[in-house]
PDB file as gemmi writes it, atoms N, CA and C in Angstrom:
CRYST1    1.000    1.000    1.000  90.00  90.00  90.00 P 1                      
ATOM      1  N   MET A   1       0.839  -1.174   0.000  1.00  0.00           N  
ATOM      2  CA  MET A   1       0.000   0.000   0.000  1.00  0.00           C  
ATOM      3  C   MET A   1       0.891   1.246   0.000  1.00  0.00           C  
ATOM      4  N   SER A   2       0.564   2.239  -0.797  1.00  0.00           N  
ATOM      5  CA  SER A   2       1.391   3.427  -0.925  1.00  0.00           C  
ATOM      6  C   SER A   2       1.216   4.360   0.272  1.00  0.00           C  
ATOM      7  N   GLU A   3       2.199   5.245   0.422  1.00  0.00           N  
ATOM      8  CA  GLU A   3       2.183   6.222   1.510  1.00  0.00           C  
ATOM      9  C   GLU A   3       0.940   7.102   1.417  1.00  0.00           C  
ATOM     10  N   PHE A   4       0.329   7.343   2.559  1.00  0.00           N  
ATOM     11  CA  PHE A   4      -0.823   8.238   2.620  1.00  0.00           C  
ATOM     12  C   PHE A   4      -0.545   9.249   3.713  1.00  0.00           C  
ATOM     13  N   ILE A   5      -0.742  10.534   3.404  1.00  0.00           N  
ATOM     14  CA  ILE A   5      -0.401  11.600   4.345  1.00  0.00           C  
ATOM     15  C   ILE A   5      -1.660  12.266   4.872  1.00  0.00           C  
ATOM     16  N   LEU A   6      -1.678  12.474   6.189  1.00  0.00           N  
ATOM     17  CA  LEU A   6      -2.724  13.260   6.840  1.00  0.00           C  
ATOM     18  C   LEU A   6      -2.068  14.487   7.443  1.00  0.00           C  
ATOM     19  N   SER A   7      -2.715  15.635   7.289  1.00  0.00           N  
ATOM     20  CA  SER A   7      -2.176  16.872   7.849  1.00  0.00           C  
ATOM     21  C   SER A   7      -3.301  17.731   8.395  1.00  0.00           C  
ATOM     22  N   ASN A   8      -3.068  18.307   9.571  1.00  0.00           N  
ATOM     23  CA  ASN A   8      -4.059  19.248  10.092  1.00  0.00           C  
ATOM     24  C   ASN A   8      -3.826  20.654   9.542  1.00  0.00           C  
ATOM     25  N   LEU A   9      -2.793  20.813   8.732  1.00  0.00           N  
ATOM     26  CA  LEU A   9      -2.518  22.086   8.062  1.00  0.00           C  
ATOM     27  C   LEU A   9      -3.251  22.129   6.725  1.00  0.00           C  
ATOM     28  N   GLU A  10      -3.305  23.310   6.123  1.00  0.00           N  
ATOM     29  CA  GLU A  10      -3.942  23.440   4.808  1.00  0.00           C  
ATOM     30  C   GLU A  10      -3.040  22.960   3.683  1.00  0.00           C  
ATOM     31  N   THR A  11      -1.785  22.723   3.992  1.00  0.00           N  
ATOM     32  CA  THR A  11      -0.811  22.224   3.022  1.00  0.00           C  
ATOM     33  C   THR A  11       0.052  21.175   3.709  1.00  0.00           C  
ATOM     34  N   VAL A  12       0.944  20.567   2.940  1.00  0.00           N  
ATOM     35  CA  VAL A  12       1.938  19.650   3.498  1.00  0.00           C  
ATOM     36  C   VAL A  12       3.294  20.285   3.227  1.00  0.00           C  
ATOM     37  N   PRO A  13       4.006  20.692   4.269  1.00  0.00           N  
ATOM     38  CA  PRO A  13       5.298  21.349   4.067  1.00  0.00           C  
ATOM     39  C   PRO A  13       6.232  20.524   3.180  1.00  0.00           C  
ATOM     40  N   GLY A  14       6.822  21.192   2.201  1.00  0.00           N  
ATOM     41  CA  GLY A  14       7.756  20.541   1.296  1.00  0.00           C  
ATOM     42  C   GLY A  14       7.109  19.790   0.147  1.00  0.00           C  
ATOM     43  N   ARG A  15       5.782  19.803   0.087  1.00  0.00           N  
ATOM     44  CA  ARG A  15       5.069  19.113  -0.992  1.00  0.00           C  
ATOM     45  C   ARG A  15       4.116  20.093  -1.657  1.00  0.00           C  
ATOM     46  N   GLU A  16       3.857  19.865  -2.935  1.00  0.00           N  
ATOM     47  CA  GLU A  16       2.921  20.712  -3.672  1.00  0.00           C  
ATOM     48  C   GLU A  16       1.624  19.953  -3.923  1.00  0.00           C  
ATOM     49  N   ILE A  17       0.506  20.631  -3.710  1.00  0.00           N  
ATOM     50  CA  ILE A  17      -0.794  20.047  -4.027  1.00  0.00           C  
ATOM     51  C   ILE A  17      -1.034  20.254  -5.517  1.00  0.00           C  
ATOM     52  N   VAL A  18      -1.184  19.152  -6.251  1.00  0.00           N  
ATOM     53  CA  VAL A  18      -1.369  19.252  -7.701  1.00  0.00           C  
ATOM     54  C   VAL A  18      -2.830  19.089  -8.109  1.00  0.00           C  
ATOM     55  N   SER A  19      -3.655  18.550  -7.197  1.00  0.00           N  
ATOM     56  CA  SER A  19      -5.068  18.365  -7.513  1.00  0.00           C  
ATOM     57  C   SER A  19      -5.880  18.312  -6.225  1.00  0.00           C  
ATOM     58  N   TRP A  20      -7.009  19.009  -6.232  1.00  0.00           N  
ATOM     59  CA  TRP A  20      -7.944  19.005  -5.105  1.00  0.00           C  
ATOM     60  C   TRP A  20      -9.090  18.074  -5.464  1.00  0.00           C  
ATOM     61  N   LYS A  21      -9.370  17.082  -4.630  1.00  0.00           N  
ATOM     62  CA  LYS A  21     -10.412  16.092  -4.912  1.00  0.00           C  
ATOM     63  C   LYS A  21     -11.731  16.385  -4.211  1.00  0.00           C  
ATOM     64  N   GLY A  22     -11.684  17.068  -3.077  1.00  0.00           N  
ATOM     65  CA  GLY A  22     -12.924  17.416  -2.388  1.00  0.00           C  
ATOM     66  C   GLY A  22     -12.976  16.942  -0.948  1.00  0.00           C  
ATOM     67  N   LEU A  23     -14.104  17.216  -0.326  1.00  0.00           N  
ATOM     68  CA  LEU A  23     -14.338  16.873   1.070  1.00  0.00           C  
ATOM     69  C   LEU A  23     -14.440  15.361   1.248  1.00  0.00           C  
ATOM     70  N   VAL A  24     -13.765  14.862   2.265  1.00  0.00           N  
ATOM     71  CA  VAL A  24     -13.897  13.459   2.656  1.00  0.00           C  
ATOM     72  C   VAL A  24     -14.198  13.407   4.144  1.00  0.00           C  
ATOM     73  N   GLN A  25     -14.837  12.322   4.551  1.00  0.00           N  
ATOM     74  CA  GLN A  25     -15.233  12.223   5.949  1.00  0.00           C  
ATOM     75  C   GLN A  25     -15.293  10.769   6.383  1.00  0.00           C  
ATOM     76  N   GLY A  26     -15.263  10.590   7.674  1.00  0.00           N  
ATOM     77  CA  GLY A  26     -15.433   9.269   8.261  1.00  0.00           C  
ATOM     78  C   GLY A  26     -16.051   9.450   9.631  1.00  0.00           C  
ATOM     79  N   ASN A  27     -16.846   8.493  10.041  1.00  0.00           N  
ATOM     80  CA  ASN A  27     -17.426   8.593  11.374  1.00  0.00           C  
ATOM     81  C   ASN A  27     -17.693   7.212  11.943  1.00  0.00           C  
ATOM     82  N   THR A  28     -17.935   7.180  13.226  1.00  0.00           N  
ATOM     83  CA  THR A  28     -18.370   5.977  13.913  1.00  0.00           C  
ATOM     84  C   THR A  28     -19.152   6.409  15.139  1.00  0.00           C  
ATOM     85  N   VAL A  29     -20.141   5.630  15.491  1.00  0.00           N  
ATOM     86  CA  VAL A  29     -20.921   5.881  16.704  1.00  0.00           C  
ATOM     87  C   VAL A  29     -20.643   4.725  17.650  1.00  0.00           C  
ATOM     88  N   ARG A  30     -20.265   5.062  18.854  1.00  0.00           N  
ATOM     89  CA  ARG A  30     -19.930   4.048  19.847  1.00  0.00           C  
ATOM     90  C   ARG A  30     -20.798   4.208  21.084  1.00  0.00           C  
ATOM     91  N   ALA A  31     -21.200   3.080  21.639  1.00  0.00           N  
ATOM     92  CA  ALA A  31     -21.985   3.075  22.875  1.00  0.00           C  
ATOM     93  C   ALA A  31     -21.078   2.695  24.041  1.00  0.00           C  
ATOM     94  N   LYS A  32     -21.377   3.257  25.179  1.00  0.00           N  
ATOM     95  CA  LYS A  32     -20.614   2.946  26.383  1.00  0.00           C  
ATOM     96  C   LYS A  32     -20.996   1.559  26.888  1.00  0.00           C  
ATOM     97  N   HIS A  33     -20.055   0.914  27.523  1.00  0.00           N  
ATOM     98  CA  HIS A  33     -20.252  -0.400  28.133  1.00  0.00           C  
ATOM     99  C   HIS A  33     -20.677  -0.197  29.582  1.00  0.00           C  
ATOM    100  N   VAL A  34     -21.644  -0.974  30.052  1.00  0.00           N  
ATOM    101  CA  VAL A  34     -22.164  -0.824  31.416  1.00  0.00           C  
ATOM    102  C   VAL A  34     -21.045  -0.919  32.448  1.00  0.00           C  
ATOM    103  N   GLY A  35     -20.138  -1.861  32.273  1.00  0.00           N  
ATOM    104  CA  GLY A  35     -19.010  -2.004  33.200  1.00  0.00           C  
ATOM    105  C   GLY A  35     -18.141  -0.758  33.230  1.00  0.00           C  
ATOM    106  N   ARG A  36     -17.948  -0.151  32.068  1.00  0.00           N  
ATOM    107  CA  ARG A  36     -17.167   1.088  32.007  1.00  0.00           C  
ATOM    108  C   ARG A  36     -17.894   2.214  32.724  1.00  0.00           C  
ATOM    109  N   ASP A  37     -19.212   2.245  32.608  1.00  0.00           N  
ATOM    110  CA  ASP A  37     -19.992   3.276  33.297  1.00  0.00           C  
ATOM    111  C   ASP A  37     -19.837   3.176  34.805  1.00  0.00           C  
ATOM    112  N   ILE A  38     -19.845   1.959  35.320  1.00  0.00           N  
ATOM    113  CA  ILE A  38     -19.684   1.769  36.768  1.00  0.00           C  
ATOM    114  C   ILE A  38     -18.313   2.255  37.210  1.00  0.00           C  
ATOM    115  N   MET A  39     -17.272   1.855  36.484  1.00  0.00           N  
ATOM    116  CA  MET A  39     -15.914   2.291  36.827  1.00  0.00           C  
ATOM    117  C   MET A  39     -15.762   3.797  36.667  1.00  0.00           C  
ATOM    118  N   ALA A  40     -16.390   4.368  35.648  1.00  0.00           N  
ATOM    119  CA  ALA A  40     -16.323   5.816  35.442  1.00  0.00           C  
ATOM    120  C   ALA A  40     -16.971   6.539  36.609  1.00  0.00           C  
ATOM    121  N   GLY A  41     -18.076   5.998  37.108  1.00  0.00           N  
ATOM    122  CA  GLY A  41     -18.731   6.602  38.265  1.00  0.00           C  
ATOM    123  C   GLY A  41     -17.819   6.619  39.469  1.00  0.00           C  
ATOM    124  N   LEU A  42     -17.085   5.531  39.684  1.00  0.00           N  
ATOM    125  CA  LEU A  42     -16.139   5.482  40.801  1.00  0.00           C  
ATOM    126  C   LEU A  42     -14.995   6.469  40.594  1.00  0.00           C  
ATOM    127  N   LYS A  43     -14.481   6.551  39.374  1.00  0.00           N  
ATOM    128  CA  LYS A  43     -13.391   7.490  39.080  1.00  0.00           C  
ATOM    129  C   LYS A  43     -13.841   8.933  39.267  1.00  0.00           C  
ATOM    130  N   ASN A  44     -15.101   9.217  38.963  1.00  0.00           N  
ATOM    131  CA  ASN A  44     -15.613  10.572  39.167  1.00  0.00           C  
ATOM    132  C   ASN A  44     -15.576  10.954  40.636  1.00  0.00           C  
ATOM    133  N   ILE A  45     -15.703   9.979  41.509  1.00  0.00           N  
ATOM    134  CA  ILE A  45     -15.665  10.248  42.945  1.00  0.00           C  
ATOM    135  C   ILE A  45     -14.234  10.484  43.411  1.00  0.00           C  
ATOM    136  N   VAL A  46     -13.305   9.616  42.990  1.00  0.00           N  
ATOM    137  CA  VAL A  46     -11.926   9.695  43.481  1.00  0.00           C  
ATOM    138  C   VAL A  46     -10.991  10.432  42.529  1.00  0.00           C  
ATOM    139  N   GLY A  47     -11.404  10.673  41.312  1.00  0.00           N  
ATOM    140  CA  GLY A  47     -10.568  11.365  40.329  1.00  0.00           C  
ATOM    141  C   GLY A  47      -9.685  10.401  39.562  1.00  0.00           C  
ATOM    142  N   GLY A  48      -9.128  10.859  38.463  1.00  0.00           N  
ATOM    143  CA  GLY A  48      -8.233  10.047  37.653  1.00  0.00           C  
ATOM    144  C   GLY A  48      -8.746   9.867  36.240  1.00  0.00           C  
ATOM    145  N   GLU A  49      -7.875   9.302  35.416  1.00  0.00           N  
ATOM    146  CA  GLU A  49      -8.215   9.076  34.006  1.00  0.00           C  
ATOM    147  C   GLU A  49      -9.230   7.951  33.873  1.00  0.00           C  
ATOM    148  N   LEU A  50     -10.160   8.138  32.986  1.00  0.00           N  
ATOM    149  CA  LEU A  50     -11.152   7.109  32.677  1.00  0.00           C  
ATOM    150  C   LEU A  50     -10.602   6.282  31.518  1.00  0.00           C  
ATOM    151  N   ARG A  51      -9.742   5.322  31.822  1.00  0.00           N  
ATOM    152  CA  ARG A  51      -9.007   4.584  30.787  1.00  0.00           C  
ATOM    153  C   ARG A  51      -9.918   3.848  29.814  1.00  0.00           C  
ATOM    154  N   GLY A  52     -11.017   3.304  30.315  1.00  0.00           N  
ATOM    155  CA  GLY A  52     -11.942   2.603  29.422  1.00  0.00           C  
ATOM    156  C   GLY A  52     -12.479   3.519  28.344  1.00  0.00           C  
ATOM    157  N   TYR A  53     -12.799   4.752  28.723  1.00  0.00           N  
ATOM    158  CA  TYR A  53     -13.305   5.717  27.748  1.00  0.00           C  
ATOM    159  C   TYR A  53     -12.189   6.217  26.839  1.00  0.00           C  
ATOM    160  N   THR A  54     -10.987   6.354  27.387  1.00  0.00           N  
ATOM    161  CA  THR A  54      -9.849   6.754  26.561  1.00  0.00           C  
ATOM    162  C   THR A  54      -9.625   5.726  25.454  1.00  0.00           C  
ATOM    163  N   GLU A  55      -9.646   4.447  25.813  1.00  0.00           N  
ATOM    164  CA  GLU A  55      -9.473   3.382  24.816  1.00  0.00           C  
ATOM    165  C   GLU A  55     -10.609   3.388  23.802  1.00  0.00           C  
ATOM    166  N   LEU A  56     -11.828   3.608  24.275  1.00  0.00           N  
ATOM    167  CA  LEU A  56     -12.989   3.660  23.387  1.00  0.00           C  
ATOM    168  C   LEU A  56     -12.821   4.772  22.349  1.00  0.00           C  
ATOM    169  N   LEU A  57     -12.390   5.953  22.797  1.00  0.00           N  
ATOM    170  CA  LEU A  57     -12.198   7.075  21.871  1.00  0.00           C  
ATOM    171  C   LEU A  57     -11.027   6.839  20.922  1.00  0.00           C  
ATOM    172  N   GLU A  58      -9.954   6.222  21.413  1.00  0.00           N  
ATOM    173  CA  GLU A  58      -8.822   5.910  20.531  1.00  0.00           C  
ATOM    174  C   GLU A  58      -9.253   4.961  19.417  1.00  0.00           C  
ATOM    175  N   ASP A  59     -10.003   3.924  19.779  1.00  0.00           N  
ATOM    176  CA  ASP A  59     -10.496   2.975  18.773  1.00  0.00           C  
ATOM    177  C   ASP A  59     -11.427   3.670  17.777  1.00  0.00           C  
ATOM    178  N   ALA A  60     -12.320   4.509  18.294  1.00  0.00           N  
ATOM    179  CA  ALA A  60     -13.264   5.225  17.430  1.00  0.00           C  
ATOM    180  C   ALA A  60     -12.524   6.166  16.486  1.00  0.00           C  
ATOM    181  N   ARG A  61     -11.517   6.879  17.007  1.00  0.00           N  
ATOM    182  CA  ARG A  61     -10.742   7.798  16.174  1.00  0.00           C  
ATOM    183  C   ARG A  61     -10.042   7.041  15.051  1.00  0.00           C  
ATOM    184  N   GLY A  62      -9.473   5.886  15.378  1.00  0.00           N  
ATOM    185  CA  GLY A  62      -8.802   5.076  14.362  1.00  0.00           C  
ATOM    186  C   GLY A  62      -9.753   4.592  13.284  1.00  0.00           C  
ATOM    187  N   GLN A  63     -10.922   4.106  13.688  1.00  0.00           N  
ATOM    188  CA  GLN A  63     -11.891   3.603  12.710  1.00  0.00           C  
ATOM    189  C   GLN A  63     -12.425   4.727  11.825  1.00  0.00           C  
ATOM    190  N   ALA A  64     -12.767   5.862  12.415  1.00  0.00           N  
ATOM    191  CA  ALA A  64     -13.275   6.990  11.631  1.00  0.00           C  
ATOM    192  C   ALA A  64     -12.213   7.485  10.648  1.00  0.00           C  
ATOM    193  N   THR A  65     -10.963   7.545  11.102  1.00  0.00           N  
ATOM    194  CA  THR A  65      -9.870   7.996  10.234  1.00  0.00           C  
ATOM    195  C   THR A  65      -9.675   7.029   9.071  1.00  0.00           C  
ATOM    196  N   GLU A  66      -9.713   5.737   9.330  1.00  0.00           N  
ATOM    197  CA  GLU A  66      -9.575   4.752   8.253  1.00  0.00           C  
ATOM    198  C   GLU A  66     -10.698   4.888   7.231  1.00  0.00           C  
ATOM    199  N   ARG A  67     -11.897   5.150   7.693  1.00  0.00           N  
ATOM    200  CA  ARG A  67     -13.020   5.339   6.766  1.00  0.00           C  
ATOM    201  C   ARG A  67     -12.810   6.579   5.896  1.00  0.00           C  
ATOM    202  N   MET A  68     -12.279   7.646   6.487  1.00  0.00           N  
ATOM    203  CA  MET A  68     -11.999   8.859   5.719  1.00  0.00           C  
ATOM    204  C   MET A  68     -10.905   8.583   4.676  1.00  0.00           C  
ATOM    205  N   ILE A  69      -9.853   7.886   5.087  1.00  0.00           N  
ATOM    206  CA  ILE A  69      -8.763   7.558   4.167  1.00  0.00           C  
ATOM    207  C   ILE A  69      -9.275   6.686   3.020  1.00  0.00           C  
ATOM    208  N   ASP A  70     -10.113   5.704   3.326  1.00  0.00           N  
ATOM    209  CA  ASP A  70     -10.681   4.847   2.275  1.00  0.00           C  
ATOM    210  C   ASP A  70     -11.457   5.674   1.253  1.00  0.00           C  
ATOM    211  N   GLU A  71     -12.236   6.645   1.737  1.00  0.00           N  
ATOM    212  CA  GLU A  71     -12.990   7.507   0.821  1.00  0.00           C  
ATOM    213  C   GLU A  71     -12.041   8.336  -0.037  1.00  0.00           C  
ATOM    214  N   ALA A  72     -10.990   8.882   0.584  1.00  0.00           N  
ATOM    215  CA  ALA A  72     -10.021   9.695  -0.157  1.00  0.00           C  
ATOM    216  C   ALA A  72      -9.307   8.860  -1.224  1.00  0.00           C  
ATOM    217  N   ARG A  73      -8.891   7.660  -0.872  1.00  0.00           N  
ATOM    218  CA  ARG A  73      -8.223   6.778  -1.844  1.00  0.00           C  
ATOM    219  C   ARG A  73      -9.148   6.462  -3.018  1.00  0.00           C  
ATOM    220  N   SER A  74     -10.442   6.266  -2.725  1.00  0.00           N  
ATOM    221  CA  SER A  74     -11.391   5.949  -3.805  1.00  0.00           C  
ATOM    222  C   SER A  74     -11.544   7.116  -4.777  1.00  0.00           C  
ATOM    223  N   MET A  75     -11.169   8.317  -4.341  1.00  0.00           N  
ATOM    224  CA  MET A  75     -11.217   9.505  -5.201  1.00  0.00           C  
ATOM    225  C   MET A  75      -9.887   9.733  -5.916  1.00  0.00           C  
ATOM    226  N   GLY A  76      -8.891   8.884  -5.636  1.00  0.00           N  
ATOM    227  CA  GLY A  76      -7.583   9.025  -6.261  1.00  0.00           C  
ATOM    228  C   GLY A  76      -6.622   9.908  -5.497  1.00  0.00           C  
ATOM    229  N   ALA A  77      -6.931  10.247  -4.262  1.00  0.00           N  
ATOM    230  CA  ALA A  77      -6.072  11.117  -3.451  1.00  0.00           C  
ATOM    231  C   ALA A  77      -4.958  10.312  -2.785  1.00  0.00           C  
ATOM    232  N   ASN A  78      -3.861  11.007  -2.464  1.00  0.00           N  
ATOM    233  CA  ASN A  78      -2.794  10.382  -1.685  1.00  0.00           C  
ATOM    234  C   ASN A  78      -2.534  11.138  -0.383  1.00  0.00           C  
ATOM    235  N   ALA A  79      -3.440  12.074  -0.068  1.00  0.00           N  
ATOM    236  CA  ALA A  79      -3.318  12.827   1.186  1.00  0.00           C  
ATOM    237  C   ALA A  79      -4.655  13.468   1.532  1.00  0.00           C  
ATOM    238  N   VAL A  80      -4.804  13.793   2.808  1.00  0.00           N  
ATOM    239  CA  VAL A  80      -5.934  14.601   3.265  1.00  0.00           C  
ATOM    240  C   VAL A  80      -5.351  15.731   4.092  1.00  0.00           C  
ATOM    241  N   VAL A  81      -5.714  16.954   3.735  1.00  0.00           N  
ATOM    242  CA  VAL A  81      -5.239  18.130   4.461  1.00  0.00           C  
ATOM    243  C   VAL A  81      -6.392  18.759   5.237  1.00  0.00           C  
ATOM    244  N   ASN A  82      -6.008  19.637   6.160  1.00  0.00           N  
ATOM    245  CA  ASN A  82      -6.983  20.361   6.981  1.00  0.00           C  
ATOM    246  C   ASN A  82      -7.891  19.386   7.747  1.00  0.00           C  
ATOM    247  N   VAL A  83      -7.288  18.326   8.291  1.00  0.00           N  
ATOM    248  CA  VAL A  83      -8.035  17.294   9.008  1.00  0.00           C  
ATOM    249  C   VAL A  83      -8.540  17.839  10.344  1.00  0.00           C  
ATOM    250  N   ARG A  84      -9.810  17.570  10.626  1.00  0.00           N  
ATOM    251  CA  ARG A  84     -10.447  18.011  11.871  1.00  0.00           C  
ATOM    252  C   ARG A  84     -11.250  16.862  12.459  1.00  0.00           C  
ATOM    253  N   PHE A  85     -11.293  16.815  13.787  1.00  0.00           N  
ATOM    254  CA  PHE A  85     -12.079  15.826  14.517  1.00  0.00           C  
ATOM    255  C   PHE A  85     -13.169  16.519  15.305  1.00  0.00           C  
ATOM    256  N   SER A  86     -14.288  15.835  15.456  1.00  0.00           N  
ATOM    257  CA  SER A  86     -15.401  16.363  16.239  1.00  0.00           C  
ATOM    258  C   SER A  86     -16.082  15.195  16.944  1.00  0.00           C  
ATOM    259  N   THR A  87     -16.595  15.454  18.127  1.00  0.00           N  
ATOM    260  CA  THR A  87     -17.381  14.446  18.831  1.00  0.00           C  
ATOM    261  C   THR A  87     -18.723  15.046  19.199  1.00  0.00           C  
ATOM    262  N   SER A  88     -19.720  14.188  19.277  1.00  0.00           N  
ATOM    263  CA  SER A  88     -21.037  14.647  19.705  1.00  0.00           C  
ATOM    264  C   SER A  88     -21.800  13.487  20.321  1.00  0.00           C  
ATOM    265  N   SER A  89     -22.714  13.822  21.189  1.00  0.00           N  
ATOM    266  CA  SER A  89     -23.585  12.826  21.797  1.00  0.00           C  
ATOM    267  C   SER A  89     -24.789  12.654  20.884  1.00  0.00           C  
ATOM    268  N   VAL A  90     -25.063  11.417  20.469  1.00  0.00           N  
ATOM    269  CA  VAL A  90     -26.181  11.179  19.551  1.00  0.00           C  
ATOM    270  C   VAL A  90     -27.360  10.505  20.237  1.00  0.00           C  
ATOM    271  N   ALA A  91     -27.112   9.892  21.373  1.00  0.00           N  
ATOM    272  CA  ALA A  91     -28.165   9.250  22.165  1.00  0.00           C  
ATOM    273  C   ALA A  91     -27.603   9.046  23.563  1.00  0.00           C  
ATOM    274  N   GLN A  92     -28.461   8.751  24.503  1.00  0.00           N  
ATOM    275  CA  GLN A  92     -27.973   8.509  25.854  1.00  0.00           C  
ATOM    276  C   GLN A  92     -27.031   7.311  25.834  1.00  0.00           C  
ATOM    277  N   GLY A  93     -25.802   7.547  26.243  1.00  0.00           N  
ATOM    278  CA  GLY A  93     -24.821   6.471  26.284  1.00  0.00           C  
ATOM    279  C   GLY A  93     -24.109   6.206  24.976  1.00  0.00           C  
ATOM    280  N   ALA A  94     -24.364   6.999  23.934  1.00  0.00           N  
ATOM    281  CA  ALA A  94     -23.699   6.791  22.644  1.00  0.00           C  
ATOM    282  C   ALA A  94     -23.147   8.113  22.119  1.00  0.00           C  
ATOM    283  N   SER A  95     -21.946   8.043  21.566  1.00  0.00           N  
ATOM    284  CA  SER A  95     -21.296   9.233  21.020  1.00  0.00           C  
ATOM    285  C   SER A  95     -20.793   8.963  19.613  1.00  0.00           C  
ATOM    286  N   GLU A  96     -20.780  10.016  18.810  1.00  0.00           N  
ATOM    287  CA  GLU A  96     -20.244   9.934  17.454  1.00  0.00           C  
ATOM    288  C   GLU A  96     -18.886  10.611  17.430  1.00  0.00           C  
ATOM    289  N   LEU A  97     -17.933   9.981  16.751  1.00  0.00           N  
ATOM    290  CA  LEU A  97     -16.666  10.618  16.455  1.00  0.00           C  
ATOM    291  C   LEU A  97     -16.649  10.820  14.947  1.00  0.00           C  
ATOM    292  N   TYR A  98     -16.434  12.056  14.531  1.00  0.00           N  
ATOM    293  CA  TYR A  98     -16.501  12.449  13.128  1.00  0.00           C  
ATOM    294  C   TYR A  98     -15.179  13.094  12.752  1.00  0.00           C  
ATOM    295  N   VAL A  99     -14.606  12.692  11.626  1.00  0.00           N  
ATOM    296  CA  VAL A  99     -13.374  13.283  11.126  1.00  0.00           C  
ATOM    297  C   VAL A  99     -13.604  13.694   9.678  1.00  0.00           C  
ATOM    298  N   TYR A 100     -13.044  14.837   9.298  1.00  0.00           N  
ATOM    299  CA  TYR A 100     -13.214  15.310   7.928  1.00  0.00           C  
ATOM    300  C   TYR A 100     -11.997  16.113   7.501  1.00  0.00           C  
ATOM    301  N   GLY A 101     -11.858  16.268   6.199  1.00  0.00           N  
ATOM    302  CA  GLY A 101     -10.757  17.031   5.641  1.00  0.00           C  
ATOM    303  C   GLY A 101     -10.930  17.143   4.134  1.00  0.00           C  
ATOM    304  N   THR A 102      -9.894  17.651   3.482  1.00  0.00           N  
ATOM    305  CA  THR A 102      -9.914  17.819   2.032  1.00  0.00           C  
ATOM    306  C   THR A 102      -8.946  16.829   1.395  1.00  0.00           C  
ATOM    307  N   ALA A 103      -9.470  15.985   0.519  1.00  0.00           N  
ATOM    308  CA  ALA A 103      -8.642  15.009  -0.193  1.00  0.00           C  
ATOM    309  C   ALA A 103      -7.883  15.728  -1.305  1.00  0.00           C  
ATOM    310  N   VAL A 104      -6.584  15.438  -1.397  1.00  0.00           N  
ATOM    311  CA  VAL A 104      -5.736  16.074  -2.406  1.00  0.00           C  
ATOM    312  C   VAL A 104      -4.756  15.059  -2.979  1.00  0.00           C  
ATOM    313  N   VAL A 105      -4.157  15.445  -4.101  1.00  0.00           N  
ATOM    314  CA  VAL A 105      -3.047  14.686  -4.675  1.00  0.00           C  
ATOM    315  C   VAL A 105      -1.804  15.544  -4.520  1.00  0.00           C  
ATOM    316  N   LEU A 106      -0.790  14.971  -3.883  1.00  0.00           N  
ATOM    317  CA  LEU A 106       0.491  15.657  -3.710  1.00  0.00           C  
ATOM    318  C   LEU A 106       1.470  15.202  -4.778  1.00  0.00           C  
ATOM    319  N   ASP A 107       2.439  16.087  -5.105  1.00  0.00           N  
ATOM    320  CA  ASP A 107       3.486  15.719  -6.066  1.00  0.00           C  
ATOM    321  C   ASP A 107       4.356  14.621  -5.508  1.00  0.00           C  
TER     322      ASP A 107                                                      
END                                                                             
């Protein structure tokens, strides 16, 4: 598989954008696990990182990013610039992680 570049900048330093392909996006909706909710409740009392939720968000970010990259590749792009992430609550106990950017072809 060829190199694929993601950048949160509008350009990629040292590379020229030769073609703009358009907006690409990826998302996933994840529900919380009851066991994680119980542990999160305890952590809220004593403080500390909610590792179960951290892992959940890391997995969601990876899946959403892969979906965005797949869409960009299908358009013939080899990079996505101006990448942004967003999260939102879509239902009680479920959150969406959304990633988007502009698919481009670099020299």
